[in-house]
C-alpha positions as CSV (number, residue, x, y, z in Angstrom):
1,M,109.7,66.3,141.3
2,V,112.5,68.4,142.6
3,Q,114.3,66.9,145.6
4,A,114.9,69.4,148.4
5,S,118.6,70.0,149.0
6,R,120.0,68.7,152.2
7,V,121.0,71.4,154.6
8,I,124.0,70.7,156.7
9,P,123.5,72.2,160.2
10,K,126.1,74.5,161.4
11,P,127.9,73.8,164.7
12,G,126.2,75.5,167.6
13,R,127.7,78.7,168.9
14,F,128.6,76.9,172.2
15,L,130.6,74.3,170.3
16,T,132.4,77.0,168.3
17,I,133.3,78.9,171.4
18,M,134.6,75.7,173.0
19,R,136.7,74.9,170.1
20,Q,138.2,78.4,170.1
21,I,139.0,78.0,173.8
22,L,140.5,74.6,173.4
23,S,142.7,75.8,170.6
24,V,144.6,78.1,173.0
25,P,147.7,76.3,174.1
26,E,147.6,77.7,177.6
27,V,144.2,76.0,178.3
28,G,146.1,72.7,178.7
29,V,147.9,74.3,181.8
30,I,144.9,76.2,183.2
31,V,142.7,73.2,183.7
32,P,145.0,71.0,185.7
33,L,146.2,74.1,187.6
34,A,142.6,74.7,188.7
35,I,142.2,71.1,189.6
36,L,145.3,71.1,191.7
37,V,144.2,74.3,193.6
38,A,140.8,72.7,194.3
39,V,142.3,69.4,195.5
40,F,144.9,71.1,197.8
41,T,142.2,73.5,199.1
42,L,139.9,70.6,200.1
43,E,142.9,69.1,201.9
44,N,143.7,72.4,203.7
45,K,141.6,75.6,203.4
46,A,144.6,77.7,204.3
47,M,145.8,77.0,200.8
48,I,143.8,79.9,199.4
49,S,144.2,82.3,202.4
50,P,145.4,85.7,201.5
51,A,148.6,85.2,203.4
52,N,149.5,82.0,201.7
53,I,148.6,83.4,198.3
54,A,151.0,86.3,198.9
55,T,153.7,83.9,200.0
56,M,153.2,81.7,196.9
57,L,153.3,84.7,194.6
58,R,156.5,86.0,196.2
59,S,158.2,82.5,196.1
60,M,157.3,81.8,192.5
61,S,158.6,85.2,191.3
62,Y,162.3,84.4,192.0
63,T,162.0,81.3,189.8
64,G,159.7,82.8,187.4
65,I,162.0,85.7,186.5
66,I,164.6,83.2,185.4
67,V,162.0,81.1,183.6
68,V,161.2,84.0,181.2
69,G,164.8,83.8,179.9
70,Q,164.9,80.0,180.1
71,T,161.8,79.9,177.8
72,F,163.4,82.1,175.2
73,L,166.5,79.9,175.4
74,I,164.4,76.6,175.1
75,I,162.5,77.9,172.2
76,S,165.7,78.8,170.5
77,G,166.8,75.2,170.8
78,E,169.2,75.4,173.8
79,I,169.1,75.0,177.6
80,D,170.8,76.5,180.6
81,L,171.6,74.5,183.7
82,S,173.7,77.2,185.3
83,V,171.0,79.6,186.4
84,G,170.8,78.5,190.1
85,G,174.5,78.8,190.4
86,V,174.5,82.2,188.7
87,A,171.8,83.5,191.1
88,A,173.9,82.3,194.1
89,L,176.9,84.0,192.7
90,A,174.9,87.3,192.3
91,S,174.0,87.0,196.0
92,A,177.5,86.3,197.2
93,L,179.3,88.8,194.9
94,S,177.0,91.8,195.6
95,A,177.1,91.1,199.4
96,V,180.9,90.9,199.5
97,L,181.2,94.1,197.4
98,M,178.8,96.1,199.6
99,V,179.8,94.7,203.0
100,N,183.5,93.6,202.8
101,A,184.7,95.9,200.1
102,G,182.6,98.9,201.2
103,W,181.2,99.6,197.8
104,S,178.0,101.6,197.3
105,W,175.0,99.4,196.7
106,Q,174.5,101.0,193.3
107,M,178.0,100.2,192.1
108,A,177.9,96.7,193.5
109,I,174.6,95.9,191.7
110,L,175.9,97.4,188.5
111,V,179.1,95.2,188.6
112,T,177.0,92.1,189.5
113,L,174.7,92.8,186.5
114,L,177.8,93.1,184.3
115,V,179.0,89.7,185.5
116,G,175.7,88.3,184.4
117,V,176.3,89.5,180.8
118,L,179.8,88.0,180.9
119,V,178.5,84.6,182.1
120,G,175.9,84.6,179.4
121,L,178.5,85.5,176.7
122,F,180.8,82.8,177.9
123,N,178.0,80.2,177.8
124,G,176.8,81.4,174.4
125,L,180.1,81.6,172.7
126,I,181.5,78.2,173.9
127,I,178.2,76.5,172.9
128,V,177.5,78.2,169.7
129,K,180.9,78.9,168.2
130,L,182.7,75.8,169.5
131,G,179.8,73.4,169.3
132,V,180.1,72.1,172.8
133,P,176.7,70.7,174.0
134,A,174.8,73.2,176.3
135,F,174.3,70.5,178.9
136,V,178.0,70.2,179.4
137,V,179.0,73.8,179.3
138,T,176.2,75.2,181.5
139,L,176.6,72.4,184.0
140,G,180.2,73.3,184.3
141,T,179.3,77.0,184.6
142,M,176.9,76.1,187.4
143,F,179.6,74.4,189.5
144,A,182.1,77.2,188.7
145,A,179.6,79.9,189.7
146,R,178.7,78.2,193.0
147,G,182.4,77.6,193.7
148,I,183.3,81.2,193.1
149,G,180.5,82.2,195.5
150,D,181.7,79.9,198.2
151,A,185.2,81.2,197.8
152,L,184.1,84.8,198.1
153,T,182.0,84.2,201.2
154,N,184.0,81.4,202.7
155,G,180.8,79.4,202.7
156,T,179.2,81.7,205.3
157,Y,176.3,84.2,205.2
158,I,177.2,87.9,204.7
159,Y,175.2,90.2,207.0
160,G,175.0,94.0,207.2
161,L,173.6,94.8,203.7
162,P,172.3,98.4,203.3
163,K,168.9,98.8,204.8
164,V,167.5,100.4,201.6
165,L,167.9,97.1,199.8
166,H,166.1,95.1,202.5
167,Q,163.4,97.6,202.7
168,F,162.9,97.3,198.9
169,G,163.0,93.5,199.1
170,T,160.4,93.2,201.8
171,A,158.1,96.0,200.6
172,T,154.6,94.7,199.5
173,P,152.9,97.1,197.1
174,L,149.3,95.9,196.6
175,G,150.0,93.1,199.1
176,V,152.8,91.4,197.1
177,N,156.5,92.2,197.0
178,W,158.3,93.9,194.2
179,S,159.8,90.7,192.8
180,F,156.4,89.4,191.8
181,W,155.5,92.7,190.0
182,I,158.9,92.6,188.2
183,F,158.0,89.0,187.2
184,V,154.7,90.1,185.9
185,G,156.3,92.9,183.9
186,L,158.8,90.5,182.4
187,V,156.0,88.2,181.4
188,V,154.1,91.0,179.6
189,V,157.1,92.3,177.8
190,G,158.4,88.8,177.0
191,D,155.1,87.7,175.6
192,F,154.9,90.8,173.4
193,V,158.5,90.4,172.2
194,L,157.9,86.7,171.4
195,R,154.6,87.1,169.6
196,Q,154.9,90.6,168.0
197,T,158.5,91.4,167.2
198,I,161.1,90.4,164.7
199,F,163.4,89.1,167.4
200,G,160.7,86.8,168.8
201,S,160.1,85.4,165.3
202,M,163.8,84.9,164.9
203,V,163.9,83.0,168.2
204,T,161.1,80.7,167.1
205,A,162.5,80.2,163.7
206,T,166.0,79.4,165.1
207,G,164.6,76.7,167.3
208,G,162.1,75.4,164.9
209,N,164.5,74.9,161.9
210,K,167.9,76.3,162.2
211,Q,169.0,75.6,158.6
212,A,165.8,77.1,157.2
213,A,166.3,80.2,159.5
214,Q,169.8,80.6,158.2
215,V,168.6,80.4,154.6
216,A,166.1,83.1,155.4
217,G,169.0,85.4,156.5
218,I,168.7,85.0,160.3
219,N,171.9,85.0,162.2
220,T,171.1,82.0,164.4
221,D,174.3,82.2,166.3
222,R,173.6,85.8,167.5
223,V,170.0,84.9,168.4
224,K,171.2,82.0,170.6
225,I,173.9,84.0,172.3
226,A,171.4,86.8,173.0
227,C,169.1,84.3,174.7
228,F,172.0,82.9,176.8
229,V,172.9,86.5,177.9
230,L,169.2,87.2,178.7
231,T,168.9,84.1,180.8
232,S,172.0,84.7,182.8
233,E,171.1,88.3,183.4
234,L,167.6,87.3,184.7
235,A,169.3,84.8,186.9
236,I,171.4,87.6,188.3
237,I,168.4,89.8,188.9
238,S,166.6,86.9,190.7
239,G,169.6,86.4,193.0
240,L,169.8,90.1,193.7
241,L,166.0,90.3,194.6
242,S,166.3,87.2,196.8
243,T,169.3,88.8,198.6
244,A,167.3,92.0,199.1
245,F,164.4,90.1,200.6
246,M,166.6,88.0,203.0
247,G,168.9,90.9,203.8
248,T,172.0,88.6,203.6
249,G,174.4,87.2,201.0
250,D,174.1,83.5,200.5
251,S,176.4,81.5,198.2
252,H,174.1,78.5,198.7
253,L,171.1,80.2,197.3
254,A,168.6,78.6,194.9
255,P,169.5,74.9,195.1
256,G,167.8,72.9,192.4
257,M,166.5,76.0,190.6
258,E,167.8,74.7,187.3
259,L,165.3,71.8,187.4
260,D,162.5,74.2,188.5
261,T,163.0,76.6,185.6
262,I,163.1,73.9,183.0
263,A,160.1,72.1,184.4
264,S,158.1,75.3,184.6
265,A,158.8,76.2,180.9
266,V,158.1,72.7,179.7
267,I,154.9,72.4,181.7
268,G,153.9,75.7,180.2
269,G,154.2,74.3,176.7
270,A,157.8,75.1,175.7
271,S,159.3,72.2,173.7
272,L,162.7,70.8,174.7
273,F,163.2,70.3,170.9
274,G,162.9,74.0,170.3
275,G,160.6,76.2,168.2
276,V,157.5,76.0,170.4
277,G,156.5,77.9,173.6
278,T,154.8,81.0,175.0
279,I,155.7,83.3,177.9
280,L,152.1,83.2,179.1
281,G,152.4,79.5,179.3
282,T,155.6,79.9,181.2
283,F,153.8,82.0,183.8
284,L,151.1,79.4,184.3
285,G,153.7,76.6,184.4
286,T,155.6,78.5,187.1
287,M,152.4,79.0,189.0
288,M,151.6,75.3,188.7
289,M,155.0,74.3,190.1
290,Q,154.5,76.7,193.1
291,V,151.0,75.3,193.7
292,I,152.3,71.8,193.8
293,R,155.1,72.7,196.2
294,S,152.9,74.8,198.5
295,G,150.1,72.2,198.3
296,L,152.4,69.3,199.4
297,I,153.7,71.4,202.4
298,M,150.1,72.4,203.4
299,A,149.1,68.7,203.2
300,G,151.9,67.8,205.6
301,I,153.9,65.8,203.1
302,N,157.7,65.5,203.7
303,I,159.6,68.2,201.9
304,D,161.9,65.6,200.4
305,W,159.0,64.4,198.3
306,Q,158.8,67.8,196.5
307,M,161.8,67.0,194.4
308,V,160.3,63.7,193.5
309,A,157.1,65.4,192.4
310,V,159.1,68.0,190.4
311,G,161.1,65.3,188.6
312,T,158.1,63.2,187.9
313,I,156.2,66.2,186.5
314,L,159.2,67.2,184.3
315,A,159.5,63.7,182.9
316,A,155.7,63.5,182.2
317,A,155.7,67.0,180.5
318,A,158.7,66.0,178.4
319,S,157.0,62.7,177.4
320,L,153.9,64.5,176.4
321,D,155.9,67.0,174.3
322,L,157.5,64.1,172.5
323,L,154.1,62.4,171.9
324,R,152.7,65.7,170.5
325,R,155.6,66.1,168.1
326,R,155.2,62.5,166.9
327,A,151.5,63.0,166.4
328,K,152.0,66.0,164.2
329,K,154.0,63.8,161.8
330,Y,151.0,61.6,161.0
């Protein structure tokens, strides 16, 4: 008598779809983000009002623009703590050139953008060529940038910027200001570059295994320096956009932005050990940070506790990253 062969049932279509969804790294950010929005909305329905949403999108854009560069840098195996100081320097320098020196806004912006390239080159060359830890170099650059900004402005606000800049900074195409749409554009381009181009592959390879990348013919020094320049340049752009929105130059701009950019990237899935991360995850991580900040304010919690929340979240995200890396070894 022939025994019938046992047929192993195939997993249902629902389970297959769920596995595919859960395999997407960004899902780990989307779920807690949705929960946070729901919790804060239950606390205060104004959380999801059109006006508050527009405010959140504008606020997150200034940090998010920098986070795109910081993500490339973290994936390459480095970090930049100078971004807040560089953004403040951009605000101070551009305002002084336009108001005190009488330069045209076009020339002032061009020179300020050039300064961003120089700052990125300085950080990159000292760190990559001399081997000085990025933490030390960029922390020093942060203090230097803020000090130069204070010296240029004498620690005061610079008023009287060209109206065309303030009009651009406060314009709201499709209900949100230009800085948000610039951020979205950078996310789209950055995600494509990281996933689909040779440079993106070199960034990931450099951070994942520097020695193996060098054996494969990748100039890891150039890759890292390019990421430092990109990050500094995006910090300059963020500072300029903030200045345009406020209509004033401010050398005290963006306090604590260094922590925000790193936390947003790590929450979005970028590994502080390098080699892992996505720009789409960065977008979601930046959004989560903004939801937490806005939610705490809407809930009437003291603003001082925001930094406590940010620091705790960063520590938790870094710990989870470490646990993921250890789990992969077994």
